[in-house]
C-alpha positions as CSV (number, residue, x, y, z in Angstrom):
1,M,0.0,0.0,0.1
2,L,2.7,2.4,0.8
3,A,4.3,1.7,-2.5
4,E,1.2,2.5,-4.2
5,F,1.1,5.9,-2.3
6,G,4.7,6.5,-3.3
7,S,3.9,5.9,-6.8
8,L,0.9,8.2,-6.8
9,C,2.8,11.0,-5.3
10,S,6.0,10.7,-7.2
11,L,7.3,13.7,-9.1
12,G,6.7,12.2,-12.2
13,N,3.0,11.5,-11.6
14,M,2.7,15.1,-10.4
15,L,4.2,16.4,-13.6
16,M,1.8,14.2,-15.7
17,L,-1.2,15.5,-13.5
18,L,-0.2,19.1,-14.3
19,R,0.4,18.5,-17.9
20,A,-2.9,16.7,-18.3
21,C,-5.1,18.6,-16.0
22,R,-7.0,21.9,-17.2
23,S,-9.3,24.2,-15.3
24,K,-12.7,24.3,-16.4
25,F,-11.9,27.3,-18.4
26,S,-8.9,25.8,-20.2
27,T,-9.9,26.1,-24.0
28,A,-7.7,28.2,-26.1
29,M,-8.2,31.7,-25.4
30,A,-9.3,33.9,-28.2
31,R,-7.1,36.7,-29.5
32,Y,-8.6,40.2,-28.7
33,P,-8.1,42.9,-31.2
34,D,-6.9,46.4,-30.3
35,D,-10.2,48.2,-30.9
36,L,-12.4,46.0,-28.7
37,S,-13.7,47.6,-25.5
38,L,-12.6,46.1,-22.3
39,R,-16.2,45.3,-21.3
40,T,-16.8,43.5,-24.6
41,A,-13.5,41.5,-24.5
42,R,-14.1,40.6,-20.7
43,A,-17.4,39.1,-21.8
44,L,-15.8,37.1,-24.7
45,F,-13.2,36.0,-22.1
46,F,-15.8,34.8,-19.7
47,R,-17.6,32.8,-22.4
48,D,-14.4,31.4,-23.9
49,A,-13.2,30.4,-20.5
50,K,-16.8,29.1,-19.4
51,L,-16.6,31.2,-16.2
52,G,-20.2,32.2,-16.4
53,P,-21.7,35.7,-17.0
54,D,-20.1,37.3,-14.1
55,G,-16.7,35.5,-14.3
56,G,-17.4,33.6,-11.2
57,Y,-16.9,36.6,-9.0
58,G,-20.0,35.8,-7.2
59,N,-19.3,32.3,-6.4
60,R,-18.7,31.3,-2.7
61,W,-15.9,28.8,-4.0
62,V,-13.3,28.6,-6.7
63,R,-13.0,25.1,-8.5
64,V,-9.9,24.1,-9.8
65,E,-9.8,21.0,-12.2
66,T,-7.0,18.5,-11.3
67,K,-6.9,14.9,-12.1
68,P,-8.4,12.6,-10.7
69,I,-10.0,15.0,-7.9
70,P,-10.7,18.7,-8.4
71,F,-10.1,21.0,-5.5
72,Y,-11.8,24.0,-4.1
73,F,-10.7,27.1,-2.3
74,P,-12.9,29.9,-0.9
75,N,-13.7,32.9,-3.2
76,W,-12.8,35.5,-0.5
77,P,-13.5,39.2,-1.2
78,S,-9.5,40.1,-1.7
79,R,-9.3,37.3,-4.3
80,V,-12.4,38.6,-6.1
81,A,-10.7,42.1,-6.2
82,A,-7.5,40.6,-7.7
83,A,-9.3,38.4,-10.0
84,R,-11.0,41.3,-11.8
85,L,-7.7,42.8,-12.6
86,H,-6.0,39.5,-13.3
87,D,-8.6,38.7,-15.9
88,L,-8.0,42.0,-17.8
89,H,-4.2,41.1,-17.7
90,H,-5.0,37.8,-19.2
91,I,-6.9,39.8,-22.2
92,A,-4.2,42.3,-22.6
93,A,-1.2,40.0,-22.3
94,E,-2.9,37.3,-24.4
95,Y,-1.8,34.5,-22.0
96,E,-4.0,31.3,-22.1
97,T,-6.1,29.9,-19.1
98,D,-4.4,26.5,-19.2
99,W,-1.6,25.6,-16.6
100,P,1.2,27.0,-18.8
101,G,-0.8,30.2,-19.5
102,E,-1.5,30.5,-15.9
103,G,2.1,30.1,-15.1
104,E,2.9,32.8,-17.6
105,I,0.5,35.4,-16.3
106,A,1.5,34.6,-12.6
107,A,5.3,35.1,-13.7
108,W,4.3,38.3,-15.5
109,E,2.3,39.8,-12.5
110,I,5.1,38.9,-10.0
111,A,7.7,40.5,-12.1
112,S,5.8,43.6,-12.7
113,G,4.5,43.7,-8.9
114,C,1.0,42.8,-7.3
115,A,1.2,46.0,-4.9
116,R,-1.1,45.6,-2.0
117,Y,-3.2,42.9,-3.5
118,H,-2.0,40.2,-1.1
119,A,-4.3,37.5,-2.5
120,A,-2.6,38.2,-6.0
121,W,0.8,37.5,-4.6
122,L,-0.4,34.3,-2.8
123,L,-2.1,32.7,-5.9
124,N,0.5,33.8,-8.2
125,L,3.0,31.8,-6.2
126,G,1.1,28.6,-7.1
127,G,0.7,29.6,-10.7
128,F,4.5,30.3,-11.0
129,G,5.4,27.1,-9.3
130,A,3.1,25.2,-11.6
131,G,4.3,27.0,-14.6
132,L,8.1,26.2,-13.8
133,L,7.1,22.3,-13.9
134,V,5.1,22.5,-17.2
135,A,6.6,25.3,-19.3
136,P,9.8,26.8,-17.5
137,R,10.9,28.7,-20.8
138,R,7.6,30.3,-21.3
139,V,7.5,31.3,-17.5
140,F,11.1,32.9,-17.7
141,H,10.0,34.8,-20.9
142,A,6.9,36.1,-19.2
143,F,8.9,37.1,-16.1
144,L,11.2,39.1,-18.2
145,R,8.2,40.7,-20.1
146,G,6.9,41.7,-16.7
147,R,10.1,43.2,-15.7
148,R,10.0,45.4,-18.7
149,A,6.4,46.5,-18.3
150,K,5.5,50.0,-17.5
151,T,3.0,49.2,-14.8
152,N,0.1,47.0,-14.2
153,L,-3.5,47.4,-12.9
154,Y,-2.7,46.2,-9.4
155,K,-0.6,49.6,-9.4
156,N,-2.9,51.9,-11.2
157,G,-6.3,50.3,-10.8
158,I,-9.3,50.7,-13.1
159,N,-12.7,51.8,-12.7
160,E,-15.5,49.4,-13.7
161,S,-17.6,52.1,-15.3
162,S,-14.7,52.9,-17.7
163,L,-14.5,49.5,-19.4
164,D,-16.7,50.6,-22.2
165,Q,-14.5,53.5,-23.0
166,I,-11.1,51.7,-22.6
167,T,-10.1,49.5,-25.6
168,V,-7.9,46.4,-25.4
169,G,-5.2,48.4,-27.4
170,M,-5.3,51.3,-25.0
171,L,-4.6,49.0,-22.0
172,R,-1.8,47.2,-24.0
173,D,-0.2,50.7,-24.5
174,A,-0.6,51.7,-21.0
175,L,1.0,48.6,-19.6
176,G,3.8,48.7,-21.9
177,L,3.0,45.2,-23.5
178,R,4.2,45.9,-26.9
179,A,7.8,46.5,-26.0
180,P,10.2,44.0,-27.2
181,V,11.6,41.7,-24.5
182,T,15.3,42.3,-24.3
183,S,17.9,39.9,-23.0
184,A,18.0,38.8,-19.4
185,R,20.2,40.9,-17.2
186,S,22.0,39.7,-14.0
187,A,19.2,41.3,-11.9
188,D,16.5,39.6,-13.9
189,L,18.2,36.2,-13.3
190,A,18.8,36.8,-9.6
191,L,15.1,37.8,-9.0
192,F,13.7,35.0,-11.2
193,G,16.0,32.5,-9.0
194,L,14.6,34.1,-5.8
195,W,11.0,33.8,-6.9
196,C,11.4,30.2,-7.8
197,I,12.1,29.3,-4.3
198,P,8.8,30.3,-2.6
199,S,6.9,29.1,-5.7
200,I,8.2,25.8,-5.4
201,L,7.8,25.5,-1.6
202,A,4.2,26.5,-2.2
203,W,3.6,23.3,-4.0
204,L,5.4,21.1,-1.4
205,P,2.4,20.3,0.7
206,L,0.5,18.7,-2.2
207,P,2.0,15.3,-1.8
208,L,1.3,15.1,1.9
209,L,-2.2,16.2,1.3
210,M,-2.4,13.4,-1.4
211,L,-1.2,10.9,1.2
212,V,-3.7,12.0,3.8
213,V,-6.6,11.7,1.5
214,L,-5.6,8.3,0.1
215,S,-5.1,7.0,3.4
216,L,-8.5,8.2,4.4
217,I,-10.0,6.4,1.4
218,V,-8.0,3.2,2.4
219,R,-9.2,3.2,6.0
220,A,-12.7,3.8,5.0
221,T,-12.6,1.0,2.5
222,Y,-11.1,-1.6,5.0
223,R,-14.0,-0.5,7.5
224,A,-16.5,-1.0,4.9
225,A,-15.1,-4.4,4.0
């Protein structure tokens, strides 16, 4: 039995899980043209990502599809506030909503800074760590892109009532997303390496959690028998 546990929780199987699993909104993201208003683009994003009309902002729980068992975490208010800006970053930066894409947007946001949005820092650590496992080169490129960004919405904010007047192109220009990504400097490499440490540590409890869940299942099975 312990051997089976070890097999299920091995690094190789964790990698396969992350490569195979997709969130419920993991279809290929559409490309949003510059002249589209942010409100229209966000509505399309919600549709393409299967998030529901309000993007799931009103849900009590956030569901993350992992194989074989999905997990949930509370949709607390600070997470919703961060998600409203995070989703607009997805649209402007054109990062997908699968695991590699979430790793990219997490790296971009960490590199450009999440300001006072503590939920964004916390959740991005998980996305960054997952991205390192499934698409490390893409995550590193996104980190460099974030380092070159002018700013982001966590710092500048955005008024919900202005989403009809601001286009996707205007947001891309404001964030500096069109700038070419230059070669990594020493400071970039050092910061990327430093952020890798907590992002990997954030995933370390997962094997332990899997062991606990599996042990509970085995005990329940033995008792039923």
